[in-house]
MARFIDREN-304085 format. One record per residue (C-alpha): z, x, y negated; chain. Coordinates in Angstrom, 1 decimal. Last residue first. Example, Ala and Ser with C-alpha at 12.3 -4.5 7.8 and 13.67 -1.06 7.14 Angstrom:
# residues 2
{pt {7.1 13.7 1.1} 'A'}
{pt {7.8 12.3 4.5} 'A'}
END
This chain:
# residues 341
{pt {-3.3 -25.6 -21.6} 'A'}
{pt {-4.0 -22.1 -22.0} 'A'}
{pt {-2.5 -20.0 -25.0} 'A'}
{pt {0.2 -18.5 -22.9} 'A'}
{pt {-2.3 -17.6 -20.2} 'A'}
{pt {-3.9 -15.2 -22.7} 'A'}
{pt {-0.5 -13.8 -23.4} 'A'}
{pt {0.2 -13.2 -19.6} 'A'}
{pt {-3.5 -11.6 -19.3} 'A'}
{pt {-2.3 -9.2 -22.1} 'A'}
{pt {1.0 -8.5 -20.5} 'A'}
{pt {-0.8 -7.4 -17.1} 'A'}
{pt {-3.1 -5.3 -18.9} 'A'}
{pt {-0.5 -3.3 -20.7} 'A'}
{pt {1.4 -2.7 -17.4} 'A'}
{pt {-1.8 -1.6 -15.6} 'A'}
{pt {-2.6 0.8 -18.4} 'A'}
{pt {0.9 2.0 -18.7} 'A'}
{pt {0.9 2.6 -14.7} 'A'}
{pt {-2.2 4.9 -15.1} 'A'}
{pt {-2.8 6.3 -18.3} 'A'}
{pt {-6.2 7.9 -17.1} 'A'}
{pt {-6.7 11.5 -16.3} 'A'}
{pt {-8.1 11.1 -13.0} 'A'}
{pt {-9.6 7.9 -11.8} 'A'}
{pt {-7.7 5.3 -9.3} 'A'}
{pt {-5.7 3.8 -12.1} 'A'}
{pt {-9.2 3.3 -13.9} 'A'}
{pt {-10.7 1.2 -10.8} 'A'}
{pt {-7.5 -0.7 -10.5} 'A'}
{pt {-7.7 -1.4 -14.2} 'A'}
{pt {-11.3 -2.6 -13.6} 'A'}
{pt {-10.3 -4.8 -10.7} 'A'}
{pt {-7.7 -6.3 -13.1} 'A'}
{pt {-9.9 -7.2 -15.5} 'A'}
{pt {-12.4 -8.7 -13.2} 'A'}
{pt {-9.8 -11.0 -11.7} 'A'}
{pt {-8.7 -12.1 -15.2} 'A'}
{pt {-12.3 -12.8 -16.1} 'A'}
{pt {-12.8 -14.9 -12.7} 'A'}
{pt {-9.5 -16.8 -13.5} 'A'}
{pt {-10.8 -17.6 -17.0} 'A'}
{pt {-14.2 -18.9 -15.5} 'A'}
{pt {-12.4 -20.9 -13.0} 'A'}
{pt {-9.9 -22.9 -15.4} 'A'}
{pt {-6.4 -21.8 -15.6} 'A'}
{pt {-3.5 -23.9 -16.9} 'A'}
{pt {-3.9 -26.6 -14.1} 'A'}
{pt {-3.9 -24.2 -11.4} 'A'}
{pt {-1.0 -22.6 -12.8} 'A'}
{pt {1.2 -25.6 -13.0} 'A'}
{pt {0.2 -26.5 -9.2} 'A'}
{pt {1.0 -22.9 -8.3} 'A'}
{pt {4.5 -23.3 -9.8} 'A'}
{pt {5.1 -26.3 -8.1} 'A'}
{pt {3.6 -25.1 -4.8} 'A'}
{pt {5.8 -22.0 -4.6} 'A'}
{pt {8.7 -23.2 -2.7} 'A'}
{pt {6.5 -24.8 -0.2} 'A'}
{pt {5.0 -21.7 0.8} 'A'}
{pt {1.1 -22.4 0.4} 'A'}
{pt {-1.5 -22.2 3.4} 'A'}
{pt {1.3 -24.3 5.3} 'A'}
{pt {-0.4 -27.7 3.9} 'A'}
{pt {-3.2 -26.9 1.3} 'A'}
{pt {-4.2 -30.7 1.5} 'A'}
{pt {-1.3 -31.9 -0.6} 'A'}
{pt {-2.1 -29.3 -3.3} 'A'}
{pt {-5.7 -30.2 -3.6} 'A'}
{pt {-4.7 -34.1 -3.6} 'A'}
{pt {-2.2 -33.5 -6.5} 'A'}
{pt {-4.6 -31.6 -8.3} 'A'}
{pt {-7.2 -34.2 -8.2} 'A'}
{pt {-10.6 -33.5 -6.6} 'A'}
{pt {-13.8 -33.5 -8.5} 'A'}
{pt {-15.7 -30.2 -7.7} 'A'}
{pt {-13.7 -28.5 -10.4} 'A'}
{pt {-10.7 -29.3 -8.7} 'A'}
{pt {-11.9 -27.9 -5.5} 'A'}
{pt {-12.9 -24.9 -7.4} 'A'}
{pt {-9.4 -24.4 -8.9} 'A'}
{pt {-8.0 -24.5 -5.4} 'A'}
{pt {-10.3 -21.8 -4.2} 'A'}
{pt {-9.6 -19.5 -7.3} 'A'}
{pt {-5.8 -20.1 -7.2} 'A'}
{pt {-4.8 -18.2 -4.0} 'A'}
{pt {-7.2 -15.3 -5.0} 'A'}
{pt {-5.6 -15.3 -8.6} 'A'}
{pt {-2.0 -15.1 -6.8} 'A'}
{pt {-3.3 -12.3 -4.8} 'A'}
{pt {-4.6 -10.5 -7.8} 'A'}
{pt {-1.3 -10.7 -9.4} 'A'}
{pt {0.5 -8.9 -6.4} 'A'}
{pt {-2.3 -6.2 -6.0} 'A'}
{pt {-2.2 -5.1 -9.5} 'A'}
{pt {1.6 -4.7 -9.2} 'A'}
{pt {1.5 -2.9 -6.1} 'A'}
{pt {-1.3 -0.6 -7.6} 'A'}
{pt {0.8 0.5 -10.9} 'A'}
{pt {4.4 0.6 -10.8} 'A'}
{pt {7.5 0.3 -8.5} 'A'}
{pt {9.7 3.1 -9.4} 'A'}
{pt {13.0 1.0 -9.3} 'A'}
{pt {13.3 1.5 -13.1} 'A'}
{pt {9.6 0.4 -13.4} 'A'}
{pt {10.4 -2.8 -11.6} 'A'}
{pt {13.1 -3.9 -14.1} 'A'}
{pt {10.8 -3.0 -17.0} 'A'}
{pt {7.9 -4.5 -15.5} 'A'}
{pt {10.0 -7.7 -15.0} 'A'}
{pt {11.4 -8.0 -18.7} 'A'}
{pt {7.7 -7.6 -19.7} 'A'}
{pt {6.6 -10.3 -17.7} 'A'}
{pt {9.6 -12.5 -18.7} 'A'}
{pt {8.4 -11.8 -22.5} 'A'}
{pt {4.8 -12.5 -21.5} 'A'}
{pt {5.4 -16.0 -20.0} 'A'}
{pt {2.1 -17.4 -19.7} 'A'}
{pt {2.5 -19.1 -16.1} 'A'}
{pt {0.1 -16.2 -14.3} 'A'}
{pt {1.8 -13.2 -15.9} 'A'}
{pt {5.5 -14.5 -15.6} 'A'}
{pt {4.9 -16.0 -12.1} 'A'}
{pt {3.5 -12.6 -11.1} 'A'}
{pt {6.2 -10.7 -12.4} 'A'}
{pt {8.8 -13.1 -10.8} 'A'}
{pt {7.1 -12.8 -7.4} 'A'}
{pt {7.1 -9.1 -7.4} 'A'}
{pt {10.5 -8.5 -5.7} 'A'}
{pt {11.6 -4.9 -5.8} 'A'}
{pt {15.5 -5.9 -6.0} 'A'}
{pt {16.0 -9.5 -4.5} 'A'}
{pt {14.5 -12.8 -5.3} 'A'}
{pt {11.6 -13.8 -3.0} 'A'}
{pt {12.9 -11.5 0.1} 'A'}
{pt {16.4 -12.9 -0.8} 'A'}
{pt {18.0 -12.0 2.7} 'A'}
{pt {19.3 -15.6 3.1} 'A'}
{pt {15.9 -17.3 1.9} 'A'}
{pt {13.8 -14.7 4.1} 'A'}
{pt {16.1 -15.8 7.1} 'A'}
{pt {15.7 -19.4 6.3} 'A'}
{pt {11.8 -19.1 6.1} 'A'}
{pt {11.6 -18.0 9.6} 'A'}
{pt {12.4 -14.9 11.7} 'A'}
{pt {12.6 -14.3 15.4} 'A'}
{pt {14.2 -11.8 17.3} 'A'}
{pt {13.4 -9.0 19.7} 'A'}
{pt {16.0 -6.6 21.3} 'A'}
{pt {14.3 -3.5 22.9} 'A'}
{pt {12.1 -3.2 19.6} 'A'}
{pt {15.3 -4.3 17.5} 'A'}
{pt {16.5 -7.3 16.0} 'A'}
{pt {20.2 -8.0 14.7} 'A'}
{pt {18.9 -11.2 12.8} 'A'}
{pt {20.0 -9.4 9.2} 'A'}
{pt {19.2 -6.0 10.2} 'A'}
{pt {15.6 -7.0 11.3} 'A'}
{pt {15.2 -8.7 8.0} 'A'}
{pt {16.5 -5.8 5.9} 'A'}
{pt {13.9 -3.5 7.7} 'A'}
{pt {11.2 -5.9 7.0} 'A'}
{pt {11.8 -5.9 3.7} 'A'}
{pt {11.8 -2.2 3.4} 'A'}
{pt {8.7 -2.1 5.3} 'A'}
{pt {6.9 -4.3 3.1} 'A'}
{pt {8.1 -2.4 0.2} 'A'}
{pt {6.4 0.9 1.5} 'A'}
{pt {3.4 -1.1 2.8} 'A'}
{pt {2.5 -2.7 -0.7} 'A'}
{pt {1.1 -6.0 -0.1} 'A'}
{pt {2.3 -7.3 -3.3} 'A'}
{pt {5.9 -7.3 -2.0} 'A'}
{pt {6.7 -11.0 -2.4} 'A'}
{pt {3.3 -12.1 -1.5} 'A'}
{pt {3.4 -9.9 1.6} 'A'}
{pt {6.7 -11.4 2.7} 'A'}
{pt {5.4 -15.1 1.9} 'A'}
{pt {2.2 -14.3 3.9} 'A'}
{pt {4.1 -12.9 6.9} 'A'}
{pt {6.2 -16.3 7.1} 'A'}
{pt {3.1 -18.3 6.7} 'A'}
{pt {1.4 -16.3 9.8} 'A'}
{pt {4.6 -16.8 12.0} 'A'}
{pt {7.1 -14.1 12.5} 'A'}
{pt {8.3 -12.1 15.6} 'A'}
{pt {10.4 -9.2 14.8} 'A'}
{pt {11.5 -6.2 17.1} 'A'}
{pt {10.9 -3.4 14.4} 'A'}
{pt {7.5 -2.5 15.6} 'A'}
{pt {6.6 -6.4 15.8} 'A'}
{pt {7.5 -6.6 12.2} 'A'}
{pt {5.3 -3.7 11.1} 'A'}
{pt {2.4 -5.6 12.9} 'A'}
{pt {3.3 -8.9 11.6} 'A'}
{pt {3.2 -7.6 7.9} 'A'}
{pt {-0.1 -5.7 8.7} 'A'}
{pt {-1.6 -8.9 10.0} 'A'}
{pt {-0.7 -10.8 6.8} 'A'}
{pt {-2.4 -7.7 4.9} 'A'}
{pt {-5.5 -8.0 6.8} 'A'}
{pt {-5.5 -12.0 6.2} 'A'}
{pt {-5.7 -11.5 2.7} 'A'}
{pt {-5.7 -8.0 1.3} 'A'}
{pt {-4.9 -4.5 2.7} 'A'}
{pt {-4.6 -1.6 0.2} 'A'}
{pt {-7.0 1.2 1.3} 'A'}
{pt {-6.6 4.4 3.3} 'A'}
{pt {-9.1 6.9 3.7} 'A'}
{pt {-9.3 8.9 6.8} 'A'}
{pt {-10.2 12.6 7.4} 'A'}
{pt {-10.1 14.5 10.6} 'A'}
{pt {-10.8 18.4 10.5} 'A'}
{pt {-11.9 20.8 13.3} 'A'}
{pt {-15.5 19.6 13.2} 'A'}
{pt {-15.7 20.2 9.5} 'A'}
{pt {-18.5 18.4 7.3} 'A'}
{pt {-16.2 15.5 6.4} 'A'}
{pt {-13.4 18.1 5.3} 'A'}
{pt {-15.7 20.0 3.1} 'A'}
{pt {-16.9 17.1 1.4} 'A'}
{pt {-13.5 15.8 0.8} 'A'}
{pt {-12.4 19.1 -0.5} 'A'}
{pt {-15.4 19.6 -2.9} 'A'}
{pt {-14.2 16.1 -4.6} 'A'}
{pt {-17.6 14.2 -5.5} 'A'}
{pt {-16.7 11.2 -3.8} 'A'}
{pt {-13.6 11.2 -5.7} 'A'}
{pt {-10.3 11.4 -3.9} 'A'}
{pt {-7.6 8.6 -4.0} 'A'}
{pt {-4.4 10.2 -3.3} 'A'}
{pt {-3.9 12.8 -0.9} 'A'}
{pt {-1.7 13.6 2.0} 'A'}
{pt {-2.6 16.8 4.0} 'A'}
{pt {-1.2 16.8 7.7} 'A'}
{pt {-1.3 20.1 9.2} 'A'}
{pt {-1.1 20.8 12.9} 'A'}
{pt {0.6 24.2 14.0} 'A'}
{pt {-1.2 26.3 16.5} 'A'}
{pt {-3.5 28.0 13.9} 'A'}
{pt {-5.6 30.8 15.1} 'A'}
{pt {-8.6 33.0 13.9} 'A'}
{pt {-8.4 31.4 10.5} 'A'}
{pt {-11.4 29.7 9.2} 'A'}
{pt {-10.3 26.3 8.8} 'A'}
{pt {-7.0 27.5 7.3} 'A'}
{pt {-8.7 29.6 4.9} 'A'}
{pt {-10.8 26.9 3.7} 'A'}
{pt {-7.7 24.8 3.5} 'A'}
{pt {-6.2 27.3 1.1} 'A'}
{pt {-9.1 27.5 -1.0} 'A'}
{pt {-9.5 23.8 -1.1} 'A'}
{pt {-5.7 23.2 -2.4} 'A'}
{pt {-6.3 22.6 -5.9} 'A'}
{pt {-9.2 20.0 -4.8} 'A'}
{pt {-7.3 16.9 -5.6} 'A'}
{pt {-3.8 15.3 -5.6} 'A'}
{pt {-2.0 17.4 -2.8} 'A'}
{pt {1.0 16.9 -0.7} 'A'}
{pt {0.8 19.0 2.4} 'A'}
{pt {3.1 18.3 5.7} 'A'}
{pt {3.2 21.0 8.1} 'A'}
{pt {4.1 20.7 11.7} 'A'}
{pt {6.4 22.9 14.0} 'A'}
{pt {7.3 22.4 17.9} 'A'}
{pt {10.3 24.4 19.3} 'A'}
{pt {11.1 28.2 19.2} 'A'}
{pt {13.9 27.6 16.7} 'A'}
{pt {12.5 29.6 13.8} 'A'}
{pt {9.2 28.0 14.7} 'A'}
{pt {6.3 30.1 15.2} 'A'}
{pt {3.8 31.0 12.6} 'A'}
{pt {0.0 30.1 12.5} 'A'}
{pt {-0.1 26.9 10.6} 'A'}
{pt {2.5 28.7 7.9} 'A'}
{pt {0.2 31.5 7.6} 'A'}
{pt {-2.9 29.3 7.3} 'A'}
{pt {-1.3 27.5 4.5} 'A'}
{pt {0.4 30.4 2.5} 'A'}
{pt {-3.1 32.4 2.5} 'A'}
{pt {-4.1 30.4 -0.7} 'A'}
{pt {-1.0 31.7 -2.7} 'A'}
{pt {-1.1 30.0 -6.0} 'A'}
{pt {-3.1 27.2 -5.0} 'A'}
{pt {-1.0 26.8 -2.0} 'A'}
{pt {2.1 26.4 -4.0} 'A'}
{pt {0.5 24.0 -6.6} 'A'}
{pt {-0.9 21.7 -3.8} 'A'}
{pt {2.4 21.0 -2.3} 'A'}
{pt {4.2 22.2 1.0} 'A'}
{pt {6.6 20.7 3.4} 'A'}
{pt {7.3 22.5 6.7} 'A'}
{pt {8.6 20.4 9.6} 'A'}
{pt {10.4 21.5 12.5} 'A'}
{pt {10.3 19.6 15.5} 'A'}
{pt {13.5 18.4 17.1} 'A'}
{pt {12.8 14.6 16.6} 'A'}
{pt {9.4 15.0 18.4} 'A'}
{pt {5.9 16.1 17.4} 'A'}
{pt {4.3 12.8 18.1} 'A'}
{pt {7.0 11.2 15.8} 'A'}
{pt {6.0 13.6 13.0} 'A'}
{pt {2.2 12.7 13.4} 'A'}
{pt {3.0 9.1 13.2} 'A'}
{pt {4.8 9.8 10.0} 'A'}
{pt {1.5 11.2 8.4} 'A'}
{pt {0.0 7.6 9.3} 'A'}
{pt {2.9 6.0 7.3} 'A'}
{pt {2.3 8.4 4.4} 'A'}
{pt {-1.6 7.5 4.2} 'A'}
{pt {-0.6 3.6 4.3} 'A'}
{pt {2.0 4.2 1.3} 'A'}
{pt {-0.5 6.2 -0.3} 'A'}
{pt {-3.0 3.3 -0.7} 'A'}
{pt {-5.6 4.7 -2.9} 'A'}
{pt {-7.3 6.9 -0.3} 'A'}
{pt {-6.6 9.9 1.3} 'A'}
{pt {-5.2 11.2 4.7} 'A'}
{pt {-6.7 14.7 5.6} 'A'}
{pt {-5.7 15.8 9.3} 'A'}
{pt {-6.3 19.4 9.5} 'A'}
{pt {-6.3 21.7 12.6} 'A'}
{pt {-7.9 19.6 15.0} 'A'}
{pt {-9.2 21.6 18.0} 'A'}
{pt {-5.4 22.2 18.8} 'A'}
{pt {-4.7 18.8 20.1} 'A'}
{pt {-2.4 16.0 18.3} 'A'}
{pt {-1.4 13.2 20.4} 'A'}
{pt {-0.2 10.2 18.3} 'A'}
{pt {-2.0 11.6 15.1} 'A'}
{pt {-5.2 11.7 17.1} 'A'}
{pt {-4.7 8.2 18.4} 'A'}
{pt {-4.1 6.8 14.9} 'A'}
{pt {-7.1 8.6 13.4} 'A'}
{pt {-9.4 7.4 16.1} 'A'}
{pt {-8.4 4.0 15.8} 'A'}
{pt {-8.4 3.9 12.1} 'A'}
{pt {-11.8 5.3 11.9} 'A'}
{pt {-12.4 9.2 11.4} 'A'}
{pt {-14.7 11.0 9.2} 'A'}
{pt {-15.2 14.5 10.2} 'A'}
END
């Protein structure tokens, strides 16, 4: 059955025997993994976790049901984490759902499953399955996610600080979590020992300039610096940061520029528009954004947005070049920007 966020979180936090499988799918795999960790915490630090992948259960469809019914070697709680990419685990999951008993909960973490997926259809139709799709949060939703992650680490941050962290990480949950952990260490904060962070802490930790930062890539793309964009793409690829986070980071900048450019098209000056933006823009970014809003007109921003959304769609589709396609599209947009004046 299909679950909403509140339902899936409550079920993972307190698993019951009537739900044998949690299917976590969708384009935001970081979000799916974060949900899977809720079950791990609910089972306890001493619980035994069994990791399986799609290829293993495809070769032996009975393996998943056997593991779900097995006792822990140490007599304590036990749970199974299954990593899949499509329908390769359908027979194994069918066996799990139809087994006489399955005392250990199973979490299957999948990517973006197509609507035609037999596995997804089976999960949505089953009463003993909860299925939830995670999508990369955008705009205010991304800011709220950053503030919620900060609260979990004992940090208090204002909306403009949250937006700056989101912009630097492209809204990717894994990168956000890493940056927030660094900030919590810097101010010695913890859930039982809350602390507050501002822009000075972000400057000190280097949220906008350290490893994994996406702002330099965004500026290289939108400021028409293809060589800089290529260097950043290569650096980020070495760190394992490719694909969706890069698209989201550049899209966020486009979404920032669009309303500003619309005001200019309506007759306002660039200086007036930037002055009226107030705290909606981080002060260190105002100069580069003012240059970009001069460079890009509304029709070209709309085209760039459309091209990135199409790249996102193709990235989610099986059999595409994935990160290579995304990198090529970002460089192409940067070259277009270089020709704009």
